[in-house]
Structures are given as C-alpha cells and as structure tokens.
C-alpha positions as CSV (number, residue, x, y, z in Angstrom):
1,M,185.6,204.0,62.3
2,F,186.6,200.8,64.0
3,E,189.8,202.2,64.9
4,T,188.2,205.1,66.8
5,V,186.6,202.6,69.2
6,A,188.7,201.7,72.1
7,P,189.4,198.0,72.6
8,E,188.5,198.2,76.3
9,T,185.2,199.7,75.5
10,F,184.5,197.0,73.0
11,E,185.5,194.2,75.4
12,R,183.3,195.7,78.1
13,R,180.3,196.0,75.7
14,S,180.8,192.4,74.5
15,K,180.6,191.1,78.0
16,L,177.5,193.1,78.7
17,T,175.9,191.8,75.5
18,F,176.7,188.2,76.4
19,Y,175.2,188.4,79.9
20,E,172.1,190.1,78.6
21,S,171.4,187.8,75.7
22,L,172.0,184.5,77.6
23,P,169.0,184.6,79.9
24,V,166.8,185.6,76.9
25,S,168.1,182.7,74.9
26,L,167.5,180.2,77.8
27,A,164.0,181.6,78.3
28,A,163.3,181.3,74.5
29,H,164.5,177.6,74.5
30,G,162.4,176.8,77.6
31,L,159.3,178.3,75.9
32,V,160.0,176.3,72.8
33,I,160.4,173.0,74.8
34,A,157.3,173.7,76.9
35,A,155.3,174.4,73.8
36,A,156.5,171.2,72.2
37,V,155.5,169.2,75.4
38,V,152.1,170.9,75.5
39,I,151.4,170.1,71.8
40,A,152.5,166.5,72.3
41,V,150.3,166.1,75.4
42,W,147.4,167.8,73.7
43,N,147.4,165.4,70.8
44,V,147.2,162.3,73.1
45,R,144.2,160.1,72.2
46,F,142.6,157.8,74.7
47,P,141.2,154.4,73.4
48,S,137.4,154.3,73.2
49,Q,137.3,150.5,73.7
50,S,138.8,148.3,76.3
51,P,141.8,146.2,75.1
52,R,141.1,142.6,74.2
53,V,142.1,140.0,76.7
54,V,144.0,137.2,75.2
55,R,144.4,134.0,77.1
56,A,146.5,131.2,76.1
57,Y,145.0,127.7,76.3
58,Q,146.8,124.4,76.0
59,L,145.0,121.2,75.2
60,A,146.7,118.4,77.0
61,S,145.4,114.8,77.7
62,F,145.9,113.4,81.1
63,E,147.1,109.9,81.4
64,P,144.7,107.4,83.1
65,P,145.4,106.5,86.7
66,P,147.3,103.3,87.2
67,P,145.2,100.2,88.1
68,P,145.0,99.4,91.8
69,P,147.4,96.9,93.1
70,P,146.1,93.3,93.4
71,P,144.8,92.3,96.9
72,A,147.2,90.7,99.1
73,P,146.8,86.9,99.4
74,P,145.1,85.8,102.6
75,K,147.5,84.9,105.3
76,A,147.5,81.2,106.2
77,A,146.3,80.5,109.7
78,A,149.1,79.6,112.0
79,P,148.9,75.9,112.8
80,V,147.6,75.2,116.3
81,Q,150.0,73.4,118.3
82,Q,148.2,70.6,120.2
83,T,149.6,69.6,123.5
84,P,150.0,65.9,123.6
85,V,147.9,64.2,126.2
86,V,149.9,62.0,128.3
87,P,147.7,59.2,129.8
88,V,147.9,59.0,133.5
89,K,147.8,55.6,134.9
90,M,145.5,55.4,137.9
91,P,146.4,53.1,140.7
92,E,144.4,49.9,140.9
93,V,142.3,49.8,144.0
94,A,140.5,46.6,144.9
95,P,136.9,47.1,146.2
96,T,136.4,46.4,149.9
97,I,132.9,45.0,149.3
98,V,131.9,42.6,146.5
99,P,128.2,42.7,145.7
100,D,126.3,39.4,145.3
101,V,124.7,40.5,142.0
102,V,126.5,42.6,139.4
103,P,124.2,45.4,138.2
104,V,123.5,45.6,134.5
105,V,124.2,49.0,133.0
106,M,121.8,50.0,130.2
107,N,123.5,52.0,127.5
108,D,120.2,53.2,125.9
109,P,118.7,56.2,127.6
110,P,115.1,55.8,128.9
111,K,112.4,56.8,126.4
112,Q,110.4,59.8,127.4
113,E,106.8,59.8,126.4
114,A,105.5,62.9,124.6
115,P,103.2,65.0,126.7
116,A,99.5,64.6,125.7
117,T,98.1,67.6,124.0
118,G,94.5,67.7,125.0
119,V,91.8,70.1,124.0
120,V,89.9,72.3,126.4
121,G,86.5,70.8,126.9
122,G,87.5,67.4,125.5
123,I,86.5,64.1,127.0
124,E,89.1,61.8,128.5
125,G,89.6,58.8,126.2
126,G,88.5,60.6,123.0
127,V,90.2,60.3,119.7
128,E,92.6,63.0,118.5
129,G,90.9,65.2,116.0
130,G,87.4,64.5,117.3
131,V,84.7,67.0,118.1
132,V,84.7,68.7,121.5
133,G,81.7,67.5,123.5
134,G,81.4,64.2,121.5
135,S,81.0,60.8,123.0
136,P,84.0,58.6,123.7
137,T,82.0,55.6,122.4
138,G,81.6,57.2,119.0
139,V,82.5,55.2,115.8
140,K,85.6,56.2,114.0
141,G,84.8,57.5,110.5
142,G,81.2,58.4,111.4
143,E,79.6,61.6,110.2
144,L,79.4,64.6,112.5
145,G,75.8,65.0,113.7
146,G,74.9,61.4,112.8
147,Q,72.5,59.3,114.8
148,T,73.4,56.4,117.1
149,G,73.3,53.1,115.3
150,G,73.7,54.7,111.9
151,V,75.7,53.3,109.0
152,I,79.2,54.8,108.3
153,G,79.3,56.5,104.9
154,G,75.5,56.6,104.4
155,L,72.1,55.9,105.7
156,P,70.2,52.7,105.5
157,K,66.9,52.6,103.6
158,D,64.8,52.5,106.7
159,A,66.8,55.2,108.5
160,P,64.5,57.7,110.5
161,V,63.9,61.1,109.2
162,V,65.3,63.9,111.4
163,I,63.4,67.2,111.6
164,E,65.3,70.2,112.9
165,R,64.5,71.5,116.3
166,D,61.3,73.5,116.6
167,K,60.6,73.1,112.9
168,P,57.0,72.2,112.0
169,L,56.4,68.5,111.3
170,P,55.6,67.6,107.7
171,M,53.0,65.2,109.0
172,F,49.3,65.5,109.5
173,P,48.4,65.4,113.2
174,V,45.6,63.0,114.2
175,S,45.7,63.9,117.9
176,Q,48.0,66.6,119.3
177,V,47.0,68.0,122.7
178,Y,49.5,70.4,124.2
179,P,50.4,70.0,127.9
180,R,48.3,71.8,130.4
181,Y,49.8,74.3,132.8
182,P,50.3,72.6,136.2
183,E,47.8,74.1,138.7
184,D,50.3,74.2,141.6
185,A,52.8,76.0,139.4
186,R,50.2,78.5,138.1
187,L,49.2,79.4,141.7
188,R,52.8,80.0,142.6
189,N,53.5,82.0,139.4
190,W,56.2,79.5,138.3
191,E,57.4,79.7,134.7
192,D,59.9,77.5,133.0
193,S,61.0,75.7,129.7
194,L,62.5,72.4,128.6
195,I,63.7,70.7,125.4
196,V,62.5,67.2,124.5
197,R,63.3,64.7,121.8
198,Y,60.5,62.4,120.7
199,V,60.4,59.6,118.2
200,I,57.3,58.9,116.0
201,G,57.1,55.3,114.9
202,K,56.2,54.0,111.5
203,D,52.6,53.7,112.7
204,G,52.4,57.4,113.6
205,R,52.4,57.0,117.3
206,V,55.0,58.5,119.7
207,K,57.0,55.7,121.1
208,D,59.8,57.5,123.0
209,V,60.3,60.8,124.7
210,I,63.7,62.0,126.1
211,V,64.2,65.3,128.0
212,L,67.4,66.9,126.6
213,V,67.4,70.1,128.7
214,P,65.4,69.6,131.9
215,P,63.5,72.5,133.5
216,G,64.2,73.9,136.9
217,R,61.2,72.2,138.5
218,P,60.4,68.5,137.6
219,V,56.7,69.1,137.5
220,F,57.0,70.8,134.1
221,A,59.0,67.9,132.6
222,E,56.4,65.3,133.9
223,T,53.5,67.3,132.4
224,A,55.2,67.8,129.0
225,V,56.3,64.1,128.6
226,K,52.9,62.8,129.6
227,A,51.2,65.0,127.0
228,I,53.6,64.3,124.1
229,R,53.3,60.5,124.6
230,T,49.6,60.8,123.5
231,W,50.3,62.4,120.2
232,R,49.3,60.7,117.0
233,F,50.2,61.4,113.3
234,K,49.7,59.9,109.9
235,P,52.8,57.8,109.2
236,M,55.7,59.4,107.3
237,V,56.2,57.9,103.8
238,K,59.4,58.7,102.0
239,D,60.8,57.1,98.8
240,G,57.8,54.7,98.9
241,E,58.7,53.4,102.4
242,T,57.3,54.2,105.9
243,R,59.9,55.9,108.0
244,E,60.3,56.8,111.7
245,V,60.6,60.5,112.5
246,I,62.8,62.2,115.2
247,H,62.0,65.7,116.3
248,E,63.2,68.0,119.0
249,L,60.9,70.6,120.5
250,T,61.2,73.4,123.0
251,V,58.2,73.6,125.4
252,Y,57.6,76.9,127.2
253,F,55.4,77.3,130.3
254,K,54.5,80.9,130.6
255,L,51.7,82.7,132.4
256,E,49.5,85.3,130.8
257,H,49.9,88.4,133.0
258,S,46.9,90.8,133.0
259,G,47.8,94.4,132.3
C-alpha cells in the first residue's frame, strides 16, 4: 500500500500538512497562555485594610551644652602720663612807687549775714516764732491772748475775770442805762457801730472804758463812752475773793425805719 504512493506526492502532502497545522498550533498556544493570564488576573485579591506604617525611632540622649567661657578680666587703665611742670622764673621788677603804709591782706573772707526771713504782717523788732499782729513789747514765754501785766505761767489770785466779747455779764446790774441816740445823728439818718472794752472794779463801778474799734463819726463814740461810765454792778466774787471784770461790747446805733 505504501509502495503505491509516490514519494513526491508524500513529500508534497507533508509540506502542506506542516504549513496548515503550524498556525493552528500557535493559535492554540496563544489561547492557552491568554487563558492562564486571565485566570491569574481574575484571582487577584486587593487588601481590605491599609498597610501598617512602621516608623523607626531611636532614643538618644543629647549631651549638655558646654559652660560659657569665663568673662575676660578687665583691662587695666593705661597710666596717664603727666607732663612735668617746669617752673618759669619771672624777672624781678622793682616797684616804681613805694607806699607809706603796707596794706594788710586778710586771709579770712568777709562774713555774710543771713537774710532776715520776715513774716507778712509781722512787726519790725518782733521775736521769731511770735504771733502776727502782736506787740513788740510782749514778754517772752507769755501766753497767747494773755492780759498786759499778767504772770508768766499762770494768773495771780487777784487777776481780773475776762468775759468774752458780747457775752452776757454774770453780774447783777444795779444801774445800766444804754446810750441814747444822738439827736443830730438821728435827724441826719446816721447809723454806725463801735467796739469798746470796759473794766469793772472790785466795787462794781466801771473805772475804765477804751474804744477798740472806733465808729465813722466821733459823736457815737462820745455818747457810748459817757453812758458806759455810769454803769454799776454788784461786785464779782470768785473763789471767795472780789475780782475785777474785763468785758468787750459791740454797740450798734441803728434807726427804726417805718414801713
């Protein structure tokens, strides 16, 4: 049977079979490889959680900084070079005029007196630390507001009793007639006032009247002083002894104007 087949025919058929089966074989291998790739890709699983982050830490101790350098020592001040002073000899010149008297040169400077520090309203000749308006003939160590002739540091037993200005007298009046209004002043509608100081003796009679603040018109002062001199009181007795009384009084002269 094989013998009846011509070798040329067999060789031709073998070549045809080779060329026909080669593409089929390549295609089959390609399909197999593609299927394997698809299966491999299809089975890939993606992670459901994010991967852990791992950080590496290193515990290291740092060395303390070195101490600061010590301060530099202060520089010594450069010595000051002093220029030597060369004395200059002045030529001797004889004076042309010789005075008769050689003046004496005082080495001590003249003393300057401290300026006086006065007080506004003070009196010339007063004592430092005194009261403005006081008398230059006052007694050192006396009491402010004391009476002339008083005793320093206290009052004598027979010292007069001083009643404040315009205060009522603690004495019973025997005769006390107030001054009458001057007729000439009343006709001219004059009004005025004055302040007097009067002294009541141990017998109760007024023995002295002084006008401290005079009025503008002398007629009022004359009328007031004349009336006060006639006053009489029962004597003042204090601590079992009869005393004089000093009192200051403001006397007003006013007209009654009819409405």
